C-alpha positions as CSV (number, residue, x, y, z in Angstrom):
1,M,-16.5,-39.2,37.3
2,L,-15.2,-38.2,33.9
3,K,-18.6,-38.4,32.2
4,A,-20.2,-36.3,34.9
5,K,-17.3,-33.7,34.7
6,L,-17.8,-33.4,30.9
7,A,-21.6,-33.2,31.2
8,S,-21.2,-30.2,33.5
9,Q,-18.8,-28.4,31.1
10,I,-20.5,-29.1,27.7
11,P,-23.4,-26.6,28.0
12,D,-20.9,-23.8,28.4
13,L,-18.8,-25.2,25.5
14,K,-21.9,-25.2,23.2
15,E,-22.8,-21.7,24.2
16,R,-19.3,-20.5,23.3
17,V,-19.7,-22.0,19.9
18,R,-23.1,-20.4,19.4
19,N,-21.9,-17.0,20.5
20,L,-18.9,-17.1,18.2
21,G,-20.9,-18.0,15.2
22,K,-23.7,-15.6,15.9
23,N,-21.6,-12.5,16.9
24,H,-18.4,-13.0,14.8
25,G,-19.3,-15.5,12.1
26,S,-18.1,-13.2,9.2
27,K,-14.8,-12.1,10.8
28,V,-11.7,-13.0,8.8
29,I,-9.0,-14.8,10.8
30,S,-6.6,-15.9,8.1
31,Q,-5.6,-15.4,4.5
32,V,-4.6,-18.3,2.2
33,T,-1.6,-17.9,-0.1
34,V,-0.9,-19.8,-3.3
35,E,2.1,-21.3,-1.5
36,Q,-0.1,-22.7,1.3
37,V,-2.5,-24.3,-1.3
38,L,0.4,-25.9,-3.1
39,G,2.3,-26.8,0.2
40,G,-0.2,-29.0,1.9
41,M,-2.3,-26.3,3.5
42,R,0.5,-25.6,6.0
43,G,-0.3,-22.8,8.5
44,I,-3.9,-22.3,7.4
45,K,-6.0,-21.7,10.5
46,A,-9.1,-23.7,9.8
47,L,-9.5,-26.2,12.7
48,I,-10.5,-26.1,16.3
49,C,-8.4,-28.1,18.8
50,D,-8.7,-27.5,22.5
51,T,-6.8,-30.6,23.6
52,S,-3.4,-29.2,22.7
53,E,-1.4,-26.6,20.8
54,V,2.0,-26.5,19.2
55,G,3.9,-23.2,19.1
56,L,6.8,-22.4,16.8
57,D,9.0,-21.3,19.7
58,Y,7.8,-23.5,22.6
59,G,6.5,-26.8,21.2
60,L,3.7,-28.9,22.6
61,K,1.3,-27.7,25.3
62,I,-1.6,-29.9,26.6
63,R,-4.4,-27.6,27.6
64,G,-1.9,-24.8,28.1
65,I,0.5,-26.8,30.2
66,P,4.0,-27.4,28.6
67,I,4.6,-31.1,27.9
68,L,7.8,-31.1,30.0
69,E,5.7,-30.3,33.1
70,L,3.6,-33.4,32.4
71,T,6.1,-36.2,31.8
72,N,5.7,-37.6,35.3
73,K,1.9,-37.9,35.0
74,L,0.0,-41.0,34.1
75,P,-1.5,-41.3,30.6
76,E,-4.9,-41.4,32.3
77,D,-4.2,-38.0,33.8
78,I,-3.5,-36.6,30.4
79,L,-6.7,-38.1,28.9
80,W,-8.6,-36.4,31.7
81,L,-6.7,-33.1,31.2
82,M,-7.4,-33.1,27.4
83,L,-11.1,-33.7,27.9
84,T,-11.8,-31.4,30.8
85,G,-9.0,-28.8,30.8
86,E,-8.0,-29.8,34.3
87,L,-5.6,-32.3,35.8
88,P,-7.6,-34.9,37.8
89,S,-7.5,-35.3,41.6
90,E,-6.0,-38.5,42.9
91,A,-9.5,-39.9,43.3
92,E,-10.5,-38.9,39.8
93,S,-7.3,-40.4,38.4
94,K,-7.8,-43.7,40.1
95,D,-11.5,-43.8,39.1
96,L,-10.5,-43.4,35.4
97,Q,-7.8,-46.0,35.8
98,K,-10.4,-48.4,37.2
99,E,-12.8,-47.5,34.4
100,L,-10.3,-48.3,31.7
101,N,-9.2,-51.6,33.4
102,S,-12.9,-52.7,33.4
103,R,-13.1,-52.3,29.7
104,M,-10.0,-54.2,28.6
105,N,-11.7,-57.5,27.6
106,V,-11.4,-58.2,23.9
107,S,-13.9,-60.4,22.1
108,D,-12.7,-63.8,20.7
109,Y,-13.6,-62.8,17.1
110,V,-10.9,-60.1,17.2
111,W,-8.3,-62.7,18.1
112,D,-9.6,-64.9,15.3
113,I,-8.9,-62.0,12.9
114,L,-5.4,-61.6,14.4
115,N,-4.6,-65.2,13.9
116,A,-5.8,-65.2,10.3
117,F,-3.1,-62.7,9.2
118,P,0.0,-64.0,7.4
119,A,3.0,-64.4,9.6
120,D,4.8,-61.6,7.9
121,A,2.0,-59.0,8.0
122,H,3.0,-55.5,8.8
123,P,2.0,-54.7,12.4
124,M,0.2,-51.5,11.3
125,N,-1.9,-53.4,8.8
126,V,-3.0,-55.7,11.6
127,L,-3.6,-52.9,14.1
128,S,-5.8,-51.0,11.6
129,A,-7.8,-54.1,10.9
130,L,-8.3,-55.0,14.6
131,V,-9.4,-51.4,15.5
132,T,-12.0,-51.5,12.7
133,A,-13.1,-54.9,13.8
134,L,-13.7,-53.7,17.4
135,G,-16.3,-51.3,16.0
136,N,-18.7,-54.3,15.7
137,D,-19.4,-53.5,19.4
138,S,-19.9,-49.7,18.9
139,K,-22.4,-48.4,21.4
140,Y,-22.6,-45.1,19.5
141,R,-23.5,-46.8,16.3
142,A,-26.1,-49.0,18.0
143,E,-27.8,-46.0,19.6
144,Y,-27.5,-43.9,16.4
145,D,-29.4,-46.6,14.5
146,K,-32.2,-46.4,17.1
147,G,-32.5,-42.6,16.5
148,L,-30.0,-41.0,18.9
149,K,-30.5,-37.3,19.6
150,K,-27.7,-35.1,18.5
151,D,-27.2,-33.7,22.0
152,L,-26.2,-37.2,23.1
153,F,-23.7,-38.0,20.4
154,W,-20.9,-37.0,22.6
155,E,-22.0,-39.4,25.4
156,Y,-21.8,-42.5,23.3
157,T,-18.7,-41.3,21.5
158,L,-17.2,-41.1,25.0
159,E,-18.4,-44.6,25.8
160,D,-16.8,-46.0,22.6
161,S,-13.6,-44.0,23.1
162,L,-13.1,-45.4,26.6
163,D,-13.7,-48.9,25.3
164,L,-11.3,-48.4,22.4
165,I,-8.6,-46.7,24.5
166,A,-8.8,-49.5,27.1
167,K,-8.4,-52.2,24.4
168,M,-5.6,-50.5,22.4
169,P,-2.7,-51.7,24.5
170,V,-4.3,-55.2,24.7
171,I,-4.5,-55.7,21.0
172,A,-1.3,-53.9,20.3
173,A,0.7,-56.1,22.7
174,A,-0.9,-59.2,21.3
175,I,0.1,-58.1,17.8
176,Y,3.7,-57.7,19.0
177,R,3.9,-61.1,20.6
178,K,2.3,-63.0,17.6
179,R,4.1,-61.1,14.8
180,F,7.6,-61.5,16.4
181,G,7.3,-64.9,17.9
182,K,7.2,-63.9,21.5
183,G,4.7,-66.5,22.7
184,E,1.1,-66.4,23.8
185,K,-0.6,-63.1,24.5
186,I,-0.3,-61.8,28.1
187,L,-3.4,-60.7,29.9
188,P,-3.6,-57.3,31.6
189,K,-3.4,-56.9,35.3
190,K,-6.2,-55.1,37.1
191,D,-3.8,-53.4,39.6
192,L,-1.7,-51.7,36.9
193,D,-2.3,-48.4,35.3
194,W,-2.9,-48.1,31.6
195,G,0.7,-47.4,30.4
196,A,2.2,-50.0,32.8
197,N,-0.3,-52.6,31.6
198,Y,0.8,-52.1,28.1
199,A,4.5,-52.5,29.1
200,H,3.5,-55.6,31.1
201,M,1.6,-57.2,28.2
202,L,4.5,-56.7,25.8
203,G,6.4,-59.2,28.0
204,I,9.7,-57.4,28.0
205,E,12.2,-58.8,30.5
206,G,14.6,-56.8,32.6
207,N,14.1,-53.8,34.9
208,Q,10.3,-53.7,35.1
209,E,10.1,-50.5,37.1
210,E,12.2,-48.6,34.6
211,W,10.4,-50.1,31.6
212,Y,7.0,-49.2,33.1
213,K,8.1,-45.6,33.7
214,L,9.4,-45.3,30.2
215,M,6.2,-46.5,28.7
216,R,4.2,-44.1,30.8
217,M,6.3,-41.2,29.6
218,Y,6.2,-42.3,26.0
219,M,2.4,-42.5,26.1
220,V,2.2,-39.0,27.6
221,V,4.6,-37.2,25.2
222,H,3.1,-38.8,22.1
223,S,-0.5,-38.4,23.2
224,D,-1.5,-35.4,21.1
225,H,0.0,-32.8,18.8
226,E,-2.8,-30.5,17.7
227,S,-5.4,-31.6,15.1
228,G,-3.7,-30.6,11.8
229,N,-1.3,-33.6,11.7
230,V,-2.1,-36.3,9.2
231,S,-3.5,-38.8,11.7
232,A,-5.6,-36.4,13.8
233,F,-6.9,-34.5,10.8
234,T,-7.9,-37.7,9.0
235,S,-9.7,-39.0,12.0
236,H,-11.4,-35.7,12.4
237,V,-12.6,-35.7,8.8
238,V,-13.9,-39.2,9.0
239,G,-15.5,-38.5,12.4
240,S,-17.2,-35.4,11.0
241,A,-19.3,-37.7,8.8
242,L,-20.6,-39.2,12.1
243,S,-18.6,-42.4,11.6
244,D,-17.9,-44.1,15.0
245,V,-14.6,-43.7,16.7
246,Y,-13.4,-47.1,15.5
247,F,-13.7,-46.1,11.8
248,S,-12.3,-42.7,12.6
249,L,-9.2,-43.9,14.6
250,A,-8.4,-46.6,12.1
251,A,-8.4,-44.1,9.3
252,G,-6.0,-41.9,11.2
253,L,-3.7,-44.8,12.0
254,N,-3.5,-45.5,8.3
255,G,-2.0,-42.0,7.9
256,L,0.2,-42.5,11.0
257,A,1.8,-45.4,9.2
258,G,3.3,-43.1,6.6
259,P,7.1,-42.4,6.5
260,L,6.5,-38.7,6.9
261,H,4.5,-39.2,10.1
262,G,4.6,-42.1,12.6
263,L,7.1,-44.2,10.7
264,A,9.8,-41.6,11.3
265,N,11.0,-43.0,14.7
266,Q,12.1,-46.3,13.2
267,E,13.9,-44.4,10.4
268,C,15.9,-42.4,13.0
269,L,17.0,-45.5,14.9
270,K,17.8,-47.3,11.6
271,F,20.2,-44.4,10.7
272,I,21.9,-44.6,14.1
273,L,22.4,-48.4,13.9
274,E,23.7,-48.1,10.3
275,T,26.1,-45.4,11.4
276,L,27.4,-47.5,14.3
277,N,27.9,-50.4,11.9
278,H,29.7,-48.2,9.4
279,F,32.3,-47.2,12.0
280,G,32.3,-50.4,13.9
281,K,32.1,-48.4,17.1
282,V,30.7,-45.1,18.5
283,P,32.5,-42.5,16.3
284,S,34.3,-39.5,17.7
285,D,32.7,-36.1,17.3
286,D,35.1,-35.3,14.4
287,E,34.3,-38.5,12.6
288,L,30.6,-38.1,13.0
289,R,30.7,-34.5,11.9
290,A,32.5,-35.4,8.7
291,F,30.2,-38.3,8.1
292,A,27.1,-36.2,8.6
293,K,28.5,-33.3,6.5
294,D,29.2,-35.7,3.6
295,R,25.7,-37.1,3.8
296,L,24.1,-33.6,3.7
297,D,26.4,-32.5,0.9
298,R,25.1,-35.4,-1.1
299,G,21.5,-34.2,-0.7
300,L,20.5,-36.8,1.9
301,V,18.8,-35.9,5.2
302,I,19.7,-36.7,8.8
303,P,16.5,-38.5,10.0
304,G,14.9,-36.9,13.0
305,Y,16.1,-33.3,12.3
306,G,13.6,-30.7,11.3
307,H,9.8,-30.4,11.9
308,A,6.9,-29.1,9.9
309,I,5.8,-26.8,12.7
310,L,8.5,-26.3,15.3
311,R,11.4,-23.9,15.1
312,V,13.0,-25.0,18.4
313,T,14.1,-28.3,19.8
314,D,11.1,-30.5,20.3
315,P,10.4,-30.6,24.0
316,R,9.4,-34.2,23.6
317,F,12.9,-34.9,22.4
318,T,14.2,-33.0,25.5
319,A,12.1,-35.3,27.7
320,S,13.5,-38.4,26.0
321,L,17.1,-37.0,26.2
322,E,16.8,-36.3,29.9
323,W,15.5,-39.8,30.5
324,G,18.4,-41.3,28.6
325,K,21.0,-39.2,30.5
326,K,19.6,-40.4,33.8
327,V,19.0,-44.0,33.0
328,I,21.0,-45.3,30.1
329,P,23.9,-42.8,29.6
330,N,26.3,-45.4,28.4
331,D,24.1,-47.2,25.8
332,D,25.8,-46.8,22.4
333,R,22.5,-45.9,20.7
334,F,21.8,-43.2,23.2
335,V,25.4,-41.9,23.0
336,M,24.8,-41.4,19.3
337,V,21.6,-39.5,20.0
338,E,23.5,-37.1,22.2
339,K,26.4,-36.7,19.7
340,L,24.0,-36.1,16.8
341,F,22.3,-33.4,18.9
342,R,25.6,-31.7,19.4
343,I,26.7,-31.8,15.8
344,V,23.8,-31.9,13.3
345,P,22.0,-28.6,14.1
346,D,25.2,-26.6,13.5
347,L,25.8,-28.3,10.2
348,L,22.2,-27.6,9.1
349,I,22.6,-23.9,10.1
350,E,25.9,-23.7,8.2
351,Q,24.1,-25.0,5.1
352,G,21.3,-22.5,5.5
353,K,18.8,-24.9,4.0
354,A,16.7,-26.1,6.9
355,K,14.0,-23.9,8.4
356,D,14.2,-26.0,11.6
357,P,17.7,-27.5,12.2
358,W,16.6,-28.9,15.6
359,P,15.7,-32.5,16.5
360,N,12.1,-33.7,16.9
361,V,10.9,-36.4,19.2
362,D,11.7,-39.2,16.7
363,A,15.4,-38.6,17.0
364,A,15.5,-40.1,20.5
365,T,12.6,-42.5,21.2
366,G,13.7,-45.4,19.1
367,A,17.0,-45.6,21.0
368,L,15.1,-45.8,24.3
369,L,12.8,-48.6,23.1
370,Y,15.7,-50.5,21.6
371,H,17.6,-50.4,24.9
372,Y,14.8,-52.1,26.8
373,G,14.4,-54.9,24.2
374,V,11.9,-53.7,21.6
375,K,14.2,-54.1,18.7
376,E,11.6,-54.7,16.0
377,F,11.5,-51.5,14.0
378,E,8.2,-52.3,12.3
379,Y,6.4,-52.2,15.6
380,Y,7.4,-48.7,16.7
381,T,4.5,-47.0,15.0
382,V,2.1,-49.3,16.8
383,I,3.4,-48.0,20.1
384,F,2.9,-44.5,18.8
385,S,-0.6,-45.4,17.7
386,V,-1.6,-46.6,21.2
387,S,-0.4,-43.3,22.7
388,R,-2.0,-41.1,20.0
389,S,-5.4,-42.8,20.5
390,L,-5.7,-40.7,23.7
391,G,-5.5,-37.4,21.8
392,I,-7.5,-38.4,18.7
393,N,-10.4,-39.8,20.7
394,S,-10.4,-36.8,23.0
395,Q,-10.7,-34.5,19.9
396,L,-13.5,-36.6,18.5
397,I,-15.5,-36.4,21.8
398,L,-15.1,-32.6,22.0
399,S,-16.0,-32.2,18.4
400,R,-19.3,-34.1,19.0
401,A,-19.9,-32.1,22.1
402,M,-19.5,-28.8,20.1
403,G,-21.8,-30.1,17.3
404,E,-19.1,-29.5,14.6
405,P,-20.5,-30.1,11.1
406,I,-19.0,-32.3,8.4
407,T,-15.6,-31.1,7.2
408,R,-15.9,-30.2,3.5
409,P,-13.3,-27.6,2.3
410,K,-13.6,-26.2,-1.2
411,S,-11.2,-27.4,-3.9
412,V,-10.1,-25.4,-6.9
413,T,-8.5,-26.4,-10.3
414,M,-4.9,-25.5,-11.3
415,D,-6.4,-23.3,-14.0
416,W,-8.4,-21.3,-11.4
417,L,-5.4,-21.0,-9.1
418,E,-3.1,-19.8,-11.9
419,K,-5.7,-17.2,-13.0
420,E,-6.1,-15.9,-9.4
421,A,-2.3,-15.8,-8.9
422,N,-1.8,-13.8,-12.1
423,K,-4.5,-11.2,-11.3
């Protein structure tokens, strides 16, 4: 159903691209300042991303729908929405769920690679390697080598993407169980949806219904965040060279593993646990305010506060906060999340140093995962990676459908930049 839906939409998408280039190709849409060149290209409008957008004053929208209106949807529904611009019907959602479940089998050679890693290997090193290894079965690359027509690139990119998305929770859960001594890998269940299957394969004990719901929500809120973030942009650049989705996603995940990107959620939880240990209890508001102020006065940050794009509370944080209030209101880690939310923004505003004093999604999610038993910090970015595979692969499919060329911006020397700045 998904492939047929996309096939019906792509001719119009290609026509829009042709018309824009033909009728408005020379129109200026943005100017680049020296500050932007020196500051990581922030704010330069130079990418197309239809799957999602992030506004300064409203946060994440998936195909125009605010993320807070989507938190009760299945991850499969979000994948359909990102690709087609429409939420699926019940029949379409079930069809996609069945499609992904049929593609979850992982070849034995991949497990051999997993077992060859040292016992103390970082989970993101292992995930990147296994995603790359899955590319041995790339349908796109096999057809490309035979002489695949350009108009069909998107079809085999879709095929590979569905295979890879289906297998992501399988390999990710197996990494968790091997790396942290949880026992043999757990096979997926054909009657579970994608997010619940991931939760099931991790083997977490306790309230299964709550755990499944949390994992579904986590997969939804982390699924996409425009295409300019490190992981999505890296995947886009690699994909623009017509590399298959396995190479492209693995490259993006290597970026996601950085402390300024996907690693941030574990840093936030680490700070909360260290603070609890410092006080030996949940501190009072006055104690926490003094503690946080001292930290800021010493030039240190409060992890999870501030965002490169947003200038409001991240709605993904709001979704996690509301979950915690309903389900785990008395958990010490979550109580700390709430207290920091009440205290830290005011302190940052008083200092006048932060452009965005509000929390981002990372300020809350670690506390939720920890509550349900995933206490291994190093693994948190793997969970993020499984979710983000939905958005990154959707962007790659649509890029191939539009026929986007290789990404190749022009670089300049510092001498040139200084001369231009001094004119």
